[in-house]
VONU-24115 format. One record per atom (N, C-alpha, C): residue in three letters; atom name; x, y, z. Coordinates in steps of 0.001 Angstrom, whole numbers, plus 500000, padded with zeros to 6 digits. Layout:
  res  atom      px      py      pz
  ALA    CA       X       Y       Z
...
//
This chain:
  res  atom      px      py      pz
  MET     N  528205  362247  318160
  MET    CA  529058  363347  318567
  MET     C  528317  364679  318435
  ALA     N  527626  364903  317321
  ALA    CA  526900  366154  317125
  ALA     C  525787  366303  318151
  ARG     N  525119  365198  318479
  ARG    CA  524052  365255  319486
  ARG     C  524618  365639  320850
  CYS     N  525773  365098  321173
  CYS    CA  526416  365412  322442
  CYS     C  526783  366890  322498
  ALA     N  527353  367416  321415
  ALA    CA  527724  368828  321368
  ALA     C  526490  369712  321476
  THR     N  525425  369333  320825
  THR    CA  524182  370099  320897
  THR     C  523631  370075  322316
  ALA     N  523669  368925  322949
  ALA    CA  523181  368811  324324
  ALA     C  524011  369687  325266
  VAL     N  525319  369726  325065
  VAL    CA  526186  370559  325887
  VAL     C  525848  372029  325674
  LEU     N  525661  372434  324418
  LEU    CA  525328  373829  324123
  LEU     C  524010  374233  324772
  VAL     N  523014  373383  324683
  VAL    CA  521718  373677  325301
  VAL     C  521870  373797  326809
  ALA     N  522617  372900  327418
  ALA    CA  522822  372945  328866
  ALA     C  523541  374217  329282
  VAL     N  524523  374628  328502
  VAL    CA  525265  375853  328816
  VAL     C  524362  377074  328706
  VAL     N  523557  377128  327662
  VAL    CA  522648  378268  327489
  VAL     C  521658  378343  328643
  VAL     N  521110  377215  329043
  VAL    CA  520177  377195  330176
  VAL     C  520896  377666  331442
  ALA     N  522117  377206  331643
  ALA    CA  522881  377637  332818
  ALA     C  523140  379134  332784
  MET     N  523404  379665  331615
  MET    CA  523628  381099  331486
  MET     C  522367  381879  331833
  LEU     N  521243  381400  331393
  LEU    CA  519982  382086  331674
  LEU     C  519674  382088  333164
  VAL     N  519971  380986  333822
  VAL    CA  519636  380851  335236
  VAL     C  520669  381527  336128
  ALA     N  521952  381396  335793
  ALA    CA  523003  381805  336725
  ALA     C  523564  383197  336495
  THR     N  523364  383797  335339
  THR    CA  523966  385087  335076
  THR     C  523195  386179  335794
  PRO     N  523879  386979  336592
  PRO    CA  523188  388011  337354
  PRO     C  522730  389159  336469
  HIS     N  521765  389899  336956
  HIS    CA  521299  391091  336261
  HIS     C  522168  392255  336678
  ILE     N  522461  393099  335745
  ILE    CA  523250  394294  336007
  ILE     C  522355  395477  335693
  ASN     N  522552  396583  336380
  ASN    CA  521682  397741  336233
  ASN     C  521825  398373  334852
  ALA     N  521074  397912  333888
  ALA    CA  521057  398464  332541
  ALA     C  519758  398039  331890
  THR     N  519505  398596  330729
  THR    CA  518247  398282  330060
  THR     C  518276  396936  329343
  ILE     N  519458  396374  329121
  ILE    CA  519590  395083  328448
  ILE     C  519791  394009  329512
  SER     N  518918  393003  329507
  SER    CA  519065  391917  330473
  SER     C  520028  390864  329933
  CYS     N  520628  390121  330858
  CYS    CA  521506  389024  330439
  CYS     C  520721  387983  329643
  GLU     N  519476  387770  330013
  GLU    CA  518649  386814  329268
  GLU     C  518524  387228  327806
  GLN     N  518341  388539  327571
  GLN    CA  518213  389011  326194
  GLN     C  519530  388857  325447
  VAL     N  520635  389139  326107
  VAL    CA  521946  388955  325487
  VAL     C  522126  387496  325070
  VAL     N  521768  386581  325960
  VAL    CA  521895  385146  325666
  VAL     C  521022  384770  324471
  ILE     N  519801  385261  324448
  ILE    CA  518895  384941  323334
  ILE     C  519488  385424  322019
  TRP     N  519989  386643  321999
  TRP    CA  520546  387192  320759
  TRP     C  521818  386483  320318
  LEU     N  522649  386050  321261
  LEU    CA  523962  385520  320893
  LEU     C  524068  383995  320869
  THR     N  523060  383300  321337
  THR    CA  523098  381835  321315
  THR     C  523404  381264  319924
  PRO     N  522845  381822  318847
  PRO    CA  523170  381261  317525
  PRO     C  524648  381391  317142
  CYS     N  525425  382156  317894
  CYS    CA  526850  382346  317601
  CYS     C  527736  381291  318266
  ILE     N  527196  380554  319211
  ILE    CA  528007  379618  319996
  ILE     C  528654  378542  319125
  SER     N  527917  377994  318191
  SER    CA  528495  376904  317393
  SER     C  529700  377390  316586
  TYR     N  529648  378615  316067
  TYR    CA  530811  379144  315361
  TYR     C  531978  379326  316338
  GLY     N  531689  379805  317524
  GLY    CA  532732  380027  318518
  GLY     C  533418  378752  318980
  ILE     N  532747  377624  318830
  ILE    CA  533339  376343  319224
  ILE     C  533895  375590  318019
  PHE     N  533072  375468  316980
  PHE    CA  533424  374608  315852
  PHE     C  533943  375343  314629
  GLY     N  533704  376657  314538
  GLY    CA  534071  377381  313328
  GLY     C  533058  377099  312239
  GLY     N  533490  377140  310992
  GLY    CA  532593  376881  309869
  GLY     C  531824  378123  309472
  LYS     N  530607  377907  309042
  LYS    CA  529767  379004  308560
  LYS     C  529049  379669  309740
  VAL     N  528998  380991  309713
  VAL    CA  528288  381741  310753
  VAL     C  526805  381754  310400
  ALA     N  525978  381371  311355
  ALA    CA  524533  381359  311144
  ALA     C  524025  382788  310945
  PRO     N  523113  383003  309991
  PRO    CA  522535  384340  309795
  PRO     C  521896  384875  311075
  GLU     N  521339  383978  311895
  GLU    CA  520718  384391  313156
  GLU     C  521752  384959  314134
  CYS     N  522988  384501  314025
  CYS    CA  524062  385041  314850
  CYS     C  524270  386510  314510
  CYS     N  524407  386797  313228
  CYS    CA  524638  388183  312800
  CYS     C  523442  389073  313116
  SER     N  522239  388579  312909
  SER    CA  521073  389410  313228
  SER     C  520980  389635  314732
  GLY     N  521377  388657  315535
  GLY    CA  521392  388819  316985
  GLY     C  522434  389834  317430
  MET     N  523610  389792  316812
  MET    CA  524650  390767  317147
  MET     C  524204  392182  316792
  LYS     N  523566  392319  315647
  LYS    CA  523090  393642  315222
  LYS     C  521971  394136  316127
  ALA     N  521087  393240  316551
  ALA    CA  520010  393632  317471
  ALA     C  520590  394065  318815
  LEU     N  521585  393337  319284
  LEU    CA  522226  393688  320552
  LEU     C  522888  395055  320456
  ASN     N  523596  395309  319363
  ASN    CA  524244  396608  319197
  ASN     C  523222  397732  319099
  ALA     N  522119  397474  318443
  ALA    CA  521076  398498  318329
  ALA     C  520451  398810  319688
  ALA     N  520399  397817  320564
  ALA    CA  519781  398000  321878
  ALA     C  520736  398622  322894
  ALA     N  522030  398516  322653
  ALA    CA  523031  399033  323590
  ALA     C  523320  400494  323259
  ASN     N  522660  401399  323989
  ASN    CA  522765  402826  323679
  ASN     C  523583  403625  324677
  THR     N  523882  403048  325821
  THR    CA  524576  403790  326865
  THR     C  525814  403025  327317
  THR     N  526656  403704  328059
  THR    CA  527830  403044  328644
  THR     C  527386  401907  329558
  ALA     N  526333  402134  330330
  ALA    CA  525817  401074  331214
  ALA     C  525364  399862  330404
  ASP     N  524723  400094  329266
  ASP    CA  524315  398990  328396
  ASP     C  525528  398199  327904
  HIS     N  526561  398919  327456
  HIS    CA  527769  398253  326944
  HIS     C  528454  397446  328036
  ARG     N  528499  398002  329234
  ARG    CA  529142  397288  330345
  ARG     C  528328  396071  330766
  SER     N  527014  396218  330761
  SER    CA  526137  395097  331093
  SER     C  526298  393984  330065
  GLN     N  526254  394357  328799
  GLN    CA  526450  393397  327708
  GLN     C  527791  392702  327879
  CYS     N  528838  393461  328127
  CYS    CA  530182  392913  328298
  CYS     C  530218  391881  329426
  GLN     N  529666  392244  330570
  GLN    CA  529696  391341  331729
  GLN     C  528925  390054  331452
  CYS     N  527765  390186  330828
  CYS    CA  526966  388999  330496
  CYS     C  527714  388087  329526
  VAL     N  528304  388688  328490
  VAL    CA  529037  387903  327493
  VAL     C  530268  387255  328126
  LYS     N  530997  388012  328914
  LYS    CA  532213  387475  329546
  LYS     C  531886  386296  330455
  GLU     N  530884  386468  331323
  GLU    CA  530523  385394  332248
  GLU     C  529928  384198  331507
  GLY     N  529109  384465  330498
  GLY    CA  528523  383375  329722
  GLY     C  529584  382603  328957
  ALA     N  530523  383330  328338
  ALA    CA  531584  382681  327558
  ALA     C  532443  381783  328442
  ALA     N  532683  382204  329672
  ALA    CA  533502  381402  330590
  ALA     C  532856  380059  330905
  ARG     N  531549  379947  330717
  ARG    CA  530827  378697  331002
  ARG     C  530717  377762  329793
  ILE     N  531237  378183  328665
  ILE    CA  531104  377375  327448
  ILE     C  532404  376619  327204
  PRO     N  532396  375300  327423
  PRO    CA  533618  374517  327210
  PRO     C  534025  374535  325739
  GLY     N  535313  374747  325498
  GLY    CA  535837  374692  324140
  GLY     C  535630  375956  323329
  LEU     N  535145  377036  323941
  LEU    CA  534918  378267  323197
  LEU     C  536254  378872  322780
  ASN     N  536362  379216  321504
  ASN    CA  537573  379793  320942
  ASN     C  537377  381314  320894
  TYR     N  538048  382027  321776
  TYR    CA  537879  383479  321880
  TYR     C  538320  384195  320601
  THR     N  539304  383658  319901
  THR    CA  539735  384257  318635
  THR     C  538590  384237  317635
  LYS     N  537906  383106  317536
  LYS    CA  536768  382999  316620
  LYS     C  535643  383947  317036
  VAL     N  535372  384019  318332
  VAL    CA  534324  384910  318831
  VAL     C  534632  386352  318438
  ASN     N  535892  386754  318555
  ASN    CA  536284  388123  318229
  ASN     C  536285  388414  316733
  GLU     N  536182  387384  315904
  GLU    CA  536056  387568  314453
  GLU     C  534627  387920  314056
  LEU     N  533668  387587  314902
  LEU    CA  532256  387721  314539
  LEU     C  531811  389133  314159
  PRO     N  532222  390181  314864
  PRO    CA  531768  391510  314438
  PRO     C  532162  391833  312994
  ASP     N  533391  391505  312610
  ASP    CA  533815  391757  311224
  ASP     C  533041  390898  310237
  ILE     N  532862  389635  310568
  ILE    CA  532120  388731  309690
  ILE     C  530688  389212  309504
  CYS     N  530091  389709  310585
  CYS    CA  528685  390123  310551
  CYS     C  528501  391577  310122
  GLY     N  529584  392292  309890
  GLY    CA  529472  393679  309454
  GLY     C  528937  394595  310541
  THR     N  529358  394355  311766
  THR    CA  528934  395180  312890
  THR     C  530156  395475  313753
  HIS     N  529960  396031  314922
  HIS    CA  531092  396329  315790
  HIS     C  530811  395836  317204
  CYS     N  531875  395801  317969
  CYS    CA  531766  395455  319385
  CYS     C  532718  396391  320115
  PRO     N  532287  397019  321201
  PRO    CA  533142  397991  321873
  PRO     C  534272  397375  322708
  TYR     N  534479  396071  322604
  TYR    CA  535549  395405  323345
  TYR     C  535929  394119  322632
  ARG     N  537129  393611  322945
  ARG    CA  537556  392292  322486
  ARG     C  537380  391353  323666
  LEU     N  536698  390267  323448
  LEU    CA  536424  389313  324520
  LEU     C  537691  388553  324886
  THR     N  538050  388612  326160
  THR    CA  539168  387852  326713
  THR     C  538744  387354  328091
  THR     N  539473  386421  328611
  THR    CA  539136  385887  329936
  THR     C  539357  386918  331034
  ASP     N  540249  387881  330801
  ASP    CA  540537  388881  331838
  ASP     C  540003  390272  331479
  LEU     N  539021  390342  330615
  LEU    CA  538408  391610  330204
  LEU     C  537831  392337  331412
  ASP     N  538146  393619  331551
  ASP    CA  537590  394455  332619
  ASP     C  536429  395257  332042
  CYS     N  535227  394766  332253
  CYS    CA  534041  395387  331668
  CYS     C  533755  396769  332238
  SER     N  534309  397090  333388
  SER    CA  534082  398421  333966
  SER     C  534782  399512  333164
  LYS     N  535688  399124  332277
  LYS    CA  536404  400095  331439
  LYS     C  535817  400229  330038
  VAL     N  534770  399470  329760
  VAL    CA  534130  399530  328430
  VAL     C  533260  400773  328366
  ASN     N  533333  401486  327249
  ASN    CA  532503  402680  327063
  ASN     C  531456  402489  325992
//
């Protein structure tokens, strides 16, 4: 079962890297995926948050300096999250507090990233 879940996670991450479009900002979707991939297992299974998840979230926040960066990050995360079967959005939205960082939006399926500042 764990091998199957790991295989699914790897396949989803690869799909995100290949299929997520680039948005006009300094942060690429590929970089967002790299930073946030360690968070996927918590978003699906719960349990302990990997330290790499928190360091990735902090790196992403440090790199997002403009409204365009925040909107790009939002769009990449929203589209990537929609491709992850079994992702629990409530758990995902707990991560900023757990990691001691912030996120300029709450992830939902109907999030309008054009309104993120």
